[in-house]
C-alpha positions as CSV (number, residue, x, y, z in Angstrom):
1,X,-12.4,-8.4,22.7
2,X,-15.2,-8.7,20.2
3,X,-17.7,-5.5,20.6
4,X,-20.9,-6.2,22.4
5,X,-24.1,-5.8,19.2
6,X,-25.8,-3.2,21.9
7,X,-23.1,-1.0,22.1
8,X,-21.6,-1.1,18.4
9,X,-24.9,-0.1,17.0
10,X,-24.5,2.7,19.4
11,X,-20.8,3.6,18.2
12,X,-20.1,1.7,15.1
13,X,-19.8,4.2,12.4
14,X,-21.3,1.8,10.0
15,X,-24.8,1.9,12.0
16,X,-24.7,5.9,12.6
17,X,-27.8,6.2,10.2
18,X,-29.6,3.4,11.9
19,X,-28.8,5.4,15.2
20,X,-30.1,8.8,13.6
21,X,-32.9,7.1,12.4
22,X,-34.3,6.0,15.7
23,X,-33.5,9.2,17.1
24,X,-35.7,11.1,14.4
25,X,-38.5,8.2,15.0
26,X,-38.7,8.8,18.6
27,X,-38.4,12.8,18.5
28,X,-41.4,12.4,16.0
29,X,-43.2,10.0,18.0
30,X,-42.7,12.8,21.4
31,X,-44.1,15.3,19.3
32,X,-47.4,13.6,18.0
33,X,-47.6,12.3,21.5
34,X,-47.0,16.0,23.0
35,X,-49.6,17.5,20.4
36,X,-52.4,15.2,21.3
37,X,-52.0,15.4,24.7
38,X,-51.8,19.5,24.5
39,X,-55.2,19.0,22.2
40,X,-57.1,16.7,24.6
41,X,-56.6,19.2,27.8
42,X,-57.2,22.2,25.8
43,X,-60.9,21.0,24.7
44,X,-61.5,19.3,28.0
45,X,-61.3,22.8,29.6
46,X,-63.2,24.4,26.8
47,X,-66.0,21.5,26.5
48,X,-66.0,19.9,29.7
49,X,-68.2,16.5,28.9
50,X,-69.6,17.6,25.8
51,X,-67.1,15.5,23.0
52,X,-65.9,13.1,25.8
53,X,-69.3,12.0,28.4
54,X,-67.1,8.6,28.7
55,X,-63.6,10.0,29.6
56,X,-61.7,12.6,31.2
57,X,-60.0,14.6,28.9
58,X,-57.7,15.8,31.9
59,X,-56.4,12.5,32.4
60,X,-56.0,11.4,28.7
61,X,-54.1,14.5,28.0
62,X,-52.2,14.4,31.0
63,X,-50.8,10.9,30.1
64,X,-50.3,11.6,26.5
65,X,-48.4,14.7,27.7
66,X,-46.0,12.6,30.4
67,X,-45.5,9.6,27.3
68,X,-44.0,12.6,24.9
69,X,-42.0,13.7,27.9
70,X,-40.7,10.4,28.6
71,X,-39.9,9.5,24.3
72,X,-38.3,12.9,24.6
73,X,-36.5,11.7,27.3
74,X,-35.3,8.9,25.9
75,X,-34.1,9.8,22.4
76,X,-31.9,12.8,24.6
77,X,-30.5,9.6,26.7
78,X,-29.7,7.7,23.3
79,X,-27.8,10.7,22.4
80,X,-26.0,11.3,25.2
81,X,-25.2,7.8,25.7
82,X,-23.7,7.3,22.1
83,X,-21.0,10.4,22.7
84,X,-20.4,8.6,26.1
85,X,-19.6,5.4,24.5
86,X,-17.5,7.3,21.6
87,X,-15.6,9.3,24.2
88,X,-15.0,6.1,26.0
89,X,-13.9,4.3,22.9
90,X,-11.3,6.5,22.1
91,X,-9.6,6.9,25.4
92,X,-9.2,3.3,25.3
93,X,-7.8,3.2,21.8
94,X,-5.3,5.9,23.3
95,X,-4.4,3.8,26.3
96,X,-4.0,0.5,24.6
97,X,-1.7,2.3,21.8
98,X,0.2,3.5,24.8
99,X,0.7,0.2,26.3
100,X,1.2,-1.8,23.1
101,X,3.9,1.3,22.2
102,X,5.7,0.7,25.5
103,X,6.1,-3.3,24.9
104,X,7.2,-2.6,20.9
105,X,10.8,-4.0,20.6
106,X,13.2,-3.4,17.4
107,X,12.2,-6.7,16.2
108,X,8.7,-5.8,15.7
109,X,9.3,-2.8,13.5
110,X,11.0,-5.8,11.1
111,X,7.4,-6.9,10.6
112,X,6.3,-3.3,10.1
113,X,8.9,-3.1,7.4
114,X,7.9,-5.9,5.4
115,X,4.2,-4.7,5.2
116,X,5.0,-1.6,4.1
117,X,7.5,-3.2,1.5
118,X,4.3,-5.5,0.4
119,X,2.4,-2.4,0.4
120,X,4.8,-0.3,-2.1
121,X,5.3,-3.2,-4.5
122,X,1.2,-3.7,-4.8
123,X,1.3,0.1,-5.4
124,X,3.7,0.1,-7.8
125,X,1.7,-3.4,-9.6
126,X,-1.7,-1.7,-9.3
127,X,-0.1,1.5,-11.2
128,X,1.7,-0.6,-13.9
129,X,-1.9,-2.3,-14.7
130,X,-3.2,1.1,-14.7
131,X,-0.6,2.6,-17.5
132,X,-1.9,0.2,-19.7
133,X,-5.2,1.2,-19.1
134,X,-7.7,4.0,-20.6
135,X,-9.4,5.9,-18.1
136,X,-12.4,8.5,-18.6
137,X,-13.7,10.6,-15.4
138,X,-17.9,10.4,-15.5
139,X,-18.8,11.9,-12.5
140,X,-17.2,13.6,-9.4
141,X,-19.6,14.1,-6.1
142,X,-19.1,15.4,-2.8
143,X,-21.2,14.9,0.3
144,X,-20.8,16.4,3.8
145,X,-17.4,18.1,3.4
146,X,-16.2,21.5,4.6
147,X,-16.5,24.6,2.3
148,X,-19.2,22.9,-0.4
149,X,-22.4,21.6,-0.9
150,X,-23.2,18.4,-1.4
151,X,-23.4,18.0,-5.3
152,X,-22.8,15.6,-8.4
153,X,-20.6,17.0,-11.3
154,X,-20.5,14.9,-14.7
155,X,-17.3,16.1,-16.6
156,X,-17.4,15.3,-20.5
157,X,-15.3,13.7,-22.5
158,X,-13.3,16.9,-24.1
159,X,-12.3,20.1,-22.2
160,X,-14.0,20.9,-18.9
161,X,-13.9,24.3,-17.3
162,X,-14.2,25.0,-13.8
163,X,-15.4,28.8,-13.3
164,X,-14.9,30.8,-10.0
165,X,-14.0,33.9,-8.1
166,X,-10.5,33.6,-6.2
167,X,-11.0,32.2,-2.7
168,X,-14.0,29.9,-4.1
169,X,-12.1,26.8,-3.9
170,X,-11.0,25.8,-7.9
171,X,-8.0,24.6,-6.6
172,X,-8.7,22.7,-3.7
173,X,-11.5,20.8,-5.9
174,X,-8.8,20.0,-8.5
175,X,-6.4,18.7,-6.1
176,X,-9.0,16.5,-4.5
177,X,-9.9,14.6,-7.8
178,X,-6.0,14.5,-8.3
179,X,-5.7,13.2,-4.8
180,X,-8.5,10.4,-5.5
181,X,-6.9,9.5,-9.0
182,X,-3.4,9.5,-7.1
183,X,-4.6,7.7,-4.2
184,X,-2.7,10.5,-2.1
185,X,-4.2,10.4,1.0
186,X,-3.1,13.8,1.6
187,X,-4.2,15.5,-1.0
188,X,-7.6,13.8,-1.0
189,X,-8.4,14.8,2.4
190,X,-8.5,18.5,2.9
191,X,-12.1,18.5,2.6
192,X,-12.8,16.5,5.5
193,X,-13.2,17.8,9.3
194,X,-12.8,15.9,12.3
195,X,-16.1,15.4,13.7
196,X,-18.3,14.1,10.4
197,X,-18.3,10.3,9.6
198,X,-21.1,10.7,7.3
199,X,-18.8,12.6,4.4
200,X,-17.1,10.9,1.3
201,X,-15.7,12.2,-1.8
202,X,-16.4,9.4,-5.3
203,X,-15.1,9.6,-8.5
204,X,-16.9,7.0,-10.9
205,X,-14.8,6.7,-14.2
206,X,-14.6,4.4,-17.1
207,X,-11.6,1.9,-17.5
208,X,-11.6,0.8,-21.0
209,X,-15.2,1.2,-21.3
210,X,-15.9,-0.6,-17.9
211,X,-17.6,1.1,-15.0
212,X,-14.9,1.4,-12.0
213,X,-15.3,3.7,-8.6
214,X,-12.7,5.7,-6.4
215,X,-14.0,6.8,-2.7
216,X,-13.1,7.7,0.5
217,X,-14.5,8.7,3.7
218,X,-12.9,10.8,6.4
219,X,-10.5,8.3,7.5
220,X,-9.3,5.8,4.4
221,X,-10.2,4.8,0.8
222,X,-13.6,2.3,0.7
223,X,-12.7,1.8,-2.6
224,X,-9.6,2.3,-4.8
225,X,-7.9,1.3,-8.1
226,X,-4.4,2.3,-7.2
227,X,-2.4,5.1,-8.6
228,X,-4.3,6.3,-11.8
229,X,-1.8,7.8,-14.4
230,X,-2.6,11.9,-14.6
231,X,-0.7,15.0,-15.8
232,X,-1.8,17.9,-13.3
233,X,-0.1,21.7,-14.1
234,X,0.0,23.9,-11.0
235,X,-0.7,27.8,-12.3
236,X,2.7,28.8,-11.2
237,X,4.2,28.5,-14.5
238,X,7.2,30.6,-14.4
239,X,11.1,30.2,-15.8
240,X,13.9,31.7,-13.9
241,X,14.2,35.1,-16.2
242,X,17.6,36.3,-14.0
243,X,19.8,34.1,-16.3
244,X,19.4,33.1,-20.0
245,X,21.2,29.7,-19.3
246,X,18.5,26.7,-19.2
247,X,20.0,24.3,-17.2
248,X,18.1,21.7,-14.5
249,X,18.9,21.5,-11.2
250,X,18.6,17.7,-10.5
251,X,20.3,14.5,-12.3
252,X,17.0,12.7,-12.1
253,X,15.2,11.5,-14.6
254,X,11.5,12.1,-13.8
255,X,8.9,9.7,-15.4
256,X,5.9,11.8,-16.1
257,X,3.7,9.2,-16.8
258,X,3.9,8.4,-13.2
259,X,5.0,10.8,-11.2
260,X,3.0,14.0,-13.7
261,X,0.9,15.1,-10.5
262,X,3.8,15.2,-8.2
263,X,4.3,18.8,-8.1
264,X,0.8,19.9,-8.1
265,X,0.1,17.2,-5.2
266,X,3.0,18.3,-3.3
267,X,3.0,22.0,-4.0
268,X,6.6,22.3,-5.4
269,X,8.0,24.8,-7.6
270,X,7.1,24.2,-10.9
271,X,10.1,26.1,-12.7
272,X,12.1,22.8,-12.4
273,X,9.6,20.8,-14.7
274,X,10.0,24.6,-17.3
275,X,13.7,24.0,-17.3
276,X,13.1,20.2,-17.8
277,X,11.4,21.0,-21.0
278,X,13.3,23.3,-22.5
279,X,16.6,20.7,-21.6
280,X,14.8,18.1,-23.8
281,X,14.1,21.0,-26.6
282,X,17.5,21.7,-26.6
283,X,18.7,18.2,-26.5
284,X,16.4,17.4,-29.5
285,X,17.5,20.0,-31.4
286,X,21.3,19.4,-31.2
287,X,20.8,15.6,-31.8
288,X,19.3,16.0,-35.3
289,X,20.6,20.2,-35.8
290,X,17.3,20.7,-37.1
291,X,14.0,22.5,-36.0
292,X,11.6,20.4,-38.2
293,X,10.6,18.1,-35.2
294,X,7.3,17.3,-34.0
295,X,7.6,19.0,-30.9
296,X,9.0,22.0,-32.1
297,X,6.4,22.1,-34.8
298,X,3.7,21.5,-32.4
299,X,4.7,24.7,-30.3
300,X,5.2,26.8,-33.1
301,X,2.0,26.5,-35.1
302,X,0.0,26.7,-30.9
303,X,2.1,29.9,-30.8
304,X,1.2,31.4,-34.4
305,X,-2.6,30.3,-34.2
306,X,-2.6,32.2,-30.7
307,X,-0.5,35.1,-31.6
308,X,-1.4,35.7,-35.4
309,X,2.3,36.1,-36.0
310,X,5.1,33.7,-37.0
311,X,6.7,32.1,-33.7
312,X,10.3,30.4,-34.5
313,X,13.0,28.8,-32.8
314,X,16.0,30.4,-34.4
315,X,19.0,29.0,-32.5
316,X,20.3,26.6,-29.6
317,X,23.9,27.2,-28.3
318,X,25.4,24.4,-25.9
319,X,27.2,26.3,-22.7
320,X,29.6,24.3,-21.2
321,X,28.6,20.3,-20.5
322,X,25.5,21.4,-19.0
323,X,23.5,24.4,-19.8
324,X,22.3,25.7,-23.3
325,X,21.0,28.8,-24.6
326,X,18.1,28.7,-27.0
327,X,16.9,31.6,-28.9
328,X,13.4,32.1,-30.4
329,X,11.9,35.0,-32.8
330,X,8.6,36.3,-34.4
331,X,7.3,38.9,-36.8
332,X,7.1,41.6,-34.4
333,X,10.5,41.0,-32.8
334,X,12.4,39.4,-35.8
335,X,15.7,39.6,-33.9
336,X,16.1,36.7,-31.9
337,X,16.2,36.8,-28.3
338,X,16.6,34.4,-25.2
339,X,13.5,32.3,-24.8
340,X,13.6,33.7,-21.6
341,X,12.7,37.2,-22.8
342,X,9.5,36.2,-24.4
343,X,6.0,37.4,-22.1
344,X,4.8,35.3,-19.4
345,X,2.0,34.1,-21.4
346,X,4.1,32.7,-24.2
347,X,6.4,30.7,-21.8
348,X,3.1,29.4,-19.8
349,X,1.4,28.0,-23.0
350,X,5.1,26.6,-24.8
351,X,4.9,25.1,-20.9
352,X,2.0,23.7,-20.8
353,X,1.7,22.1,-24.3
354,X,5.5,21.1,-24.3
355,X,4.9,19.3,-21.0
356,X,1.6,17.6,-22.2
357,X,3.6,16.2,-25.2
358,X,6.2,15.1,-23.0
359,X,3.7,13.4,-20.4
360,X,2.0,11.3,-23.6
361,X,5.6,10.4,-24.8
362,X,6.5,9.2,-21.2
363,X,3.0,7.1,-20.9
364,X,3.3,5.3,-24.2
365,X,7.0,5.1,-24.9
366,X,6.3,2.6,-27.6
367,X,4.6,5.1,-29.8
368,X,6.7,6.2,-32.6
369,X,4.1,7.8,-34.8
370,X,3.4,11.5,-33.6
371,X,-0.1,11.5,-34.7
372,X,-1.0,8.9,-33.0
373,X,0.8,9.8,-30.2
374,X,-1.3,13.1,-29.7
375,X,-4.3,11.1,-29.8
376,X,-3.5,8.6,-27.2
377,X,-6.1,9.2,-24.2
378,X,-5.5,10.4,-21.0
379,X,-6.9,12.6,-18.1
380,X,-5.1,16.1,-17.6
381,X,-5.7,18.8,-14.8
382,X,-4.3,22.2,-15.5
383,X,-4.8,24.9,-12.7
384,X,-6.0,28.6,-14.0
385,X,-5.1,28.2,-17.4
386,X,-5.8,31.4,-18.1
387,X,-2.9,32.9,-16.1
388,X,-1.3,35.6,-17.6
389,X,-3.1,35.4,-21.0
390,X,-4.4,38.0,-23.0
391,X,-8.0,37.7,-23.5
392,X,-7.8,36.9,-27.5
393,X,-6.0,34.0,-25.9
394,X,-7.9,32.9,-23.8
395,X,-10.7,32.2,-26.3
396,X,-8.1,30.2,-28.8
397,X,-6.5,28.0,-26.2
398,X,-9.8,26.1,-26.0
399,X,-10.1,25.0,-29.6
400,X,-6.1,24.5,-30.0
401,X,-6.0,22.1,-27.0
402,X,-9.3,20.5,-28.4
403,X,-7.9,19.8,-31.8
404,X,-3.9,19.0,-30.9
405,X,-4.9,16.3,-28.1
406,X,-8.8,15.0,-29.5
407,X,-8.9,12.1,-27.4
408,X,-7.7,13.9,-23.8
409,X,-9.8,14.5,-21.1
410,X,-9.4,17.9,-19.4
411,X,-10.2,19.5,-16.2
412,X,-8.9,23.1,-16.4
413,X,-9.8,26.1,-13.6
414,X,-9.9,29.4,-14.8
415,X,-11.2,33.2,-13.4
416,X,-11.7,34.6,-17.0
417,X,-15.1,33.4,-18.6
418,X,-13.6,34.3,-21.7
419,X,-11.7,30.5,-21.6
420,X,-14.8,29.0,-22.3
421,X,-15.6,29.8,-25.7
422,X,-16.0,26.9,-27.9
423,X,-17.2,24.6,-25.0
424,X,-20.2,22.1,-25.7
425,X,-22.9,21.0,-23.4
426,X,-22.4,20.7,-20.4
427,X,-18.5,21.3,-20.4
428,X,-18.7,24.7,-18.4
429,X,-19.1,24.3,-14.5
430,X,-19.7,27.5,-12.5
431,X,-18.5,27.6,-8.5
432,X,-21.4,30.2,-7.2
433,X,-21.7,30.6,-3.0
434,X,-25.0,30.3,-1.7
435,X,-26.1,30.1,2.2
436,X,-22.5,29.6,3.3
437,X,-21.4,27.2,1.2
438,X,-20.0,26.7,-2.0
439,X,-22.0,24.7,-4.9
440,X,-20.9,23.6,-8.3
441,X,-23.5,24.6,-10.9
442,X,-23.1,22.8,-14.4
443,X,-23.5,24.9,-17.3
444,X,-26.6,23.1,-19.5
445,X,-25.7,24.5,-23.2
446,X,-22.9,25.8,-25.2
447,X,-20.7,28.2,-26.0
448,X,-20.1,27.5,-29.9
449,X,-20.2,30.8,-31.4
450,X,-20.7,32.5,-28.8
451,X,-18.6,36.1,-29.0
452,X,-16.5,37.5,-26.2
453,X,-19.3,40.4,-25.8
454,X,-21.9,37.7,-25.2
455,X,-19.6,35.9,-22.7
456,X,-18.4,38.6,-20.6
457,X,-21.4,41.0,-21.1
458,X,-19.4,43.6,-22.5
459,X,-16.4,43.5,-19.8
460,X,-13.9,43.1,-22.5
461,X,-13.6,45.3,-25.7
462,X,-13.7,41.9,-27.9
463,X,-16.0,41.0,-30.4
464,X,-14.5,38.2,-32.2
465,X,-16.4,34.7,-32.8
466,X,-14.3,32.5,-30.9
467,X,-12.0,30.0,-33.1
468,X,-13.9,26.6,-32.6
469,X,-16.8,28.3,-34.3
470,X,-15.6,29.7,-37.1
471,X,-13.4,25.9,-37.6
472,X,-16.9,24.5,-37.1
473,X,-18.3,26.4,-39.8
474,X,-15.6,25.9,-41.9
475,X,-15.6,22.1,-41.6
476,X,-19.4,22.4,-42.3
477,X,-18.3,23.2,-45.8
478,X,-15.9,20.7,-46.5
479,X,-18.1,17.3,-47.7
480,X,-18.9,14.0,-46.1
481,X,-15.8,12.6,-44.9
482,X,-17.3,12.7,-40.9
483,X,-20.0,10.2,-42.3
484,X,-18.4,8.2,-44.0
485,X,-15.8,7.4,-41.5
486,X,-18.6,7.4,-38.7
487,X,-20.8,4.8,-41.5
488,X,-17.2,3.0,-41.9
489,X,-17.0,2.1,-38.3
490,X,-20.2,1.4,-37.6
491,X,-20.2,-1.3,-40.2
492,X,-16.9,-2.8,-38.4
493,X,-17.3,-5.1,-35.5
494,X,-15.7,-5.4,-33.0
495,X,-14.2,-2.3,-32.7
496,X,-10.5,-1.5,-30.8
497,X,-10.7,1.0,-28.1
498,X,-9.0,3.8,-30.1
499,X,-12.1,3.4,-33.0
500,X,-14.2,3.5,-30.1
501,X,-13.1,6.6,-29.2
502,X,-12.7,8.0,-32.6
503,X,-16.2,6.8,-33.4
504,X,-17.3,9.0,-30.5
505,X,-15.2,11.8,-31.5
506,X,-16.6,11.9,-35.3
507,X,-20.2,11.7,-33.6
508,X,-19.5,14.7,-31.2
509,X,-18.0,16.6,-33.8
510,X,-20.8,16.0,-35.7
511,X,-23.3,17.7,-33.6
512,X,-21.0,20.5,-33.1
513,X,-20.8,21.3,-36.9
514,X,-24.2,21.1,-37.0
515,X,-24.4,23.8,-34.4
516,X,-21.9,26.0,-35.8
517,X,-23.8,25.4,-38.9
518,X,-27.4,26.8,-37.1
519,X,-25.5,29.7,-35.3
520,X,-24.1,30.7,-38.1
521,X,-27.4,30.8,-40.1
522,X,-28.7,33.1,-37.4
523,X,-25.8,35.5,-37.1
524,X,-26.7,35.5,-40.9
525,X,-30.1,35.8,-40.4
526,X,-29.5,38.7,-37.5
527,X,-27.5,40.4,-40.1
528,X,-30.0,40.3,-42.9
529,X,-32.7,41.9,-40.2
530,X,-30.6,44.9,-39.6
531,X,-29.7,45.3,-43.3
532,X,-33.8,45.2,-43.9
533,X,-34.0,47.7,-40.5
534,X,-31.6,50.3,-42.2
535,X,-33.3,50.1,-45.2
536,X,-36.6,51.0,-43.7
537,X,-35.3,53.5,-41.8
538,X,-33.6,54.8,-44.9
539,X,-36.9,54.7,-46.8
540,X,-39.2,56.9,-43.6
541,X,-36.0,59.0,-43.4
542,X,-36.7,59.9,-47.4
543,X,-40.2,60.1,-46.7
544,X,-40.0,62.4,-44.4
545,X,-37.7,65.0,-46.1
546,X,-40.3,64.5,-49.1
547,X,-42.8,65.7,-46.6
548,X,-41.3,68.6,-45.2
549,X,-40.9,70.0,-48.3
């Protein structure tokens, strides 16, 4: 049965904005009429016959005041009528459902099963189409949701860091973003309450350079692209350290390309994924009997940069048919030990970098060139990247991610501001509490060349400049390769998608290199100024000594 237009205007969610506008207009009219009535009556008593010789101010004022009160009653009636009709509609729908459910037969469920099967087939087709496309998040919007104020966050193409204290909702925002990208109703619906019909979450994206939108309201997705491939790594990246055996508890081979966010969204223990990663590394070694392979080289080089030592995979042994022992060594501990004996920070970094590489391999199975594989576009979310890491490692990990995976868009959460070392303009966003709600504040500055003292304001006793600055400052002296490559790409048309990304990255790198060079000059100027001041102090001390003699 079709809903009458008058009822639809009052009850329909799509007309809620119009209804609110009418009620607000009526209240404003009522306030104006009441004010006019009081004004007429007041002046009538103070100056009878002076300003209104041909009128009776008391009568006019009373009419205005009565009109205002009447309009207020109409506005209140409309409000109560809407609440009543909404209640009646909900009760009617509930009764209809009860009646319809009682009439359902087993044959009716066959049609439901067919519909669900068609929905699943469409979801798989959407994913297969999305898998071959390059996505980039350009903005994330929240409006009218619980806990957070209305805001718009514009993630950048590189490494984005969301900072905030414990309990401020960093993980909740990350889960909401992952839920929108994966079209997961549960994960994307955590911020909605049962009373707000105006609240929404929205993601604006680029798909192969073209704008797209994903949006959901309280009850459903109003715009979706289906399941978009992402990797989401939770904060609990623990390895079972009660045994030195490496084995998996599942025989199923998990496609990270399609299920890269499964453990994060469903809040499953991530130790299983860490076991799968180390098992695959053991199998890779046993296949070629060599650690001189891309995966091992990536992990060894990255750990070496973090620790300053030479981290090495030493040996792999098969235990029975399904388990392995893996041994590692370092300069600080040259005797090989089981990998489970490494620090939690080391295991966490190995897990993050190894799973990112495994994800890219599953997402791009036809790419056999390791250097090209790591340059492929992807969206990766990591919760509490700084967990279990030494402050010095927190400073260095940003640049390691940026350099090893140049076309990956990272969205990270962290507690420690040290993790932002090397971030560029607008890559850092901070959660702050204001007026009972949490707000996202995007930082419009870079952290190139920022020392730990500048970032933390002397919280930690670290004085090293971040590695991104050192790397960029060094690259500024290597000639004009970037400018040459940029010129080549500018003359070549049309550009492939990979070349467009390379061009954007080179232009961005050039800006960062120039900024690093400026910081280097600023630091040198500061050092020169200090030397001049010290020389001046010494001269004054010499003069003082000569005077006292």
